[in-house]
C-alpha positions, -999 to 999 in steps of 0.1 A, spaced: 44 -35 -116 79 -31 -99 87 -8 -72 117 3 -90 93 17 -119 71 35 -96 101 51 -78 114 63 -112 80 79 -120 80 95 -88 116 110 -92 103 124 -127 73 139 -109 98 157 -87 118 170 -114 147 145 -105 154 130 -140 190 121 -127 175 98 -101 150 84 -125 177 76 -150 199 59 -121 170 37 -111 163 27 -149 199 22 -160 219 18 -126 246 43 -134 251 82 -128 278 106 -123 275 107 -85 266 71 -75 267 76 -37 242 105 -38 220 87 -61 219 57 -39 210 79 -10 183 95 -30 169 61 -40 168 50 -6 149 79 4 123 73 -25 120 38 -12 110 50 21 86 73 6 71 44 -16 67 24 15 49 51 32 26 59 3 17 23 -4 10 18 36 -13 52 37 -32 40 4 -37 3 18 -47 15 53 -66 46 46 -82 44 11 -79 12 -8 -74 -18 14 -55 -49 5 -80 -78 11 -75 -115 12 -95 -147 16 -86 -179 31 -102 -213 38 -89 -226 70 -100 -253 95 -112 -240 130 -113 -259 163 -132 -230 178 -104 -206 174 -81 -196 145 -48 -180 154 -42 -148 135 -7 -162 128 -22 -189 109 -33 -165 81 -10 -157 51 -8 -121 60 -10 -103 95 -46 -88 94 -56 -53 101 -93 -60 101 -114 -92 99 -141 -84 74 -163 -116 74 -163 -153 83 -183 -176 61 -191 -212 64 -185 -238 36 -219 -230 20 -212 -193 20 -232 -183 50 -220 -156 73 -209 -168 106 -209 -149 139 -173 -144 153 -152 -125 178 -117 -112 174 -93 -116 203 -57 -103 206 -42 -136 193 -71 -155 175 -106 -153 158 -132 -173 177 -157 -189 153 -176 -223 152 -156 -255 145 -153 -267 109 -139 -254 78 -145 -216 74 -135 -188 49 -121 -158 66 -120 -123 46 -96 -98 60 -76 -66 51 -38 -65 58 -10 -41 59 15 -42 29 49 -56 37 79 -34 37 92 -34 1 127 -36 -14 137 -18 -47 133 -48 -67 100 -62 -53 66 -61 -69 41 -35 -57 16 -50 -34 -11 -24 -35 -42 -37 -51 -49 -30 -88 -75 -3 -81 -46 21 -68 -25 19 -101 9 30 -107 1 67 -112 -15 69 -77 15 51 -60 38 75 -80 21 106 -71 19 95 -33 57 86 -35 66 119 -51 45 139 -26 64 122 3 97 126 -14 90 163 -20 82 168 15 113 149 28 135 170 5 121 202 16 104 211 -17 73 225 -1 59 242 -32 61 210 -52 49 190 -22 15 211 -21 11 208 -59 18 170 -59 -4 165 -28 -32 181 -46 -28 158 -77 -23 127 -53 -56 134 -35 -75 138 -67 -61 107 -81 -71 88 -49 -107 103 -51 -109 91 -86 -97 56 -78 -120 55 -47 -151 68 -64 -147 45 -94 -135 14 -76 -153 13 -42 -127 24 -19 -129 46 13 -123 83 9 -114 106 39 -110 142 31 -78 157 43 -61 190 38 -27 201 50 -22 237 33 
């Protein structure tokens, strides 16, 4: 799913049909205002995706890599947030320690399981959040952030409730972490 589609859904949730149409069709009466609002929505999308990935439904990756006693964290495809496990070639768990720049583990081929932070997206990029989050959760999170940034506090409170409920459902059904937070 494209970031642009999620942003358009979020704009609709905030009652900004004009911005949603601009994102989908590329034209509007006030182009400069629509571009500014789209930029704000993009920032809100990145905030929501980051929150979901770091606090609720982590993005995870696994890589097989050769170790000479240490594996540089830079050798991994994504900058890791947390190293979840390291396994040997036959699948056995291996003891490891994580330093500032590397993972210390026995020599040989190992498989590293880790969670990572999503990249900052541009409007034409694909959403990076795992499939458990879904477009609806991302759109609600983006809309909630946008309503807050735009000063629509009543709408933000309502959207936050819907967003937290959707997150709770996604976490309950799909094995995520759920921290209870309230702000109103």
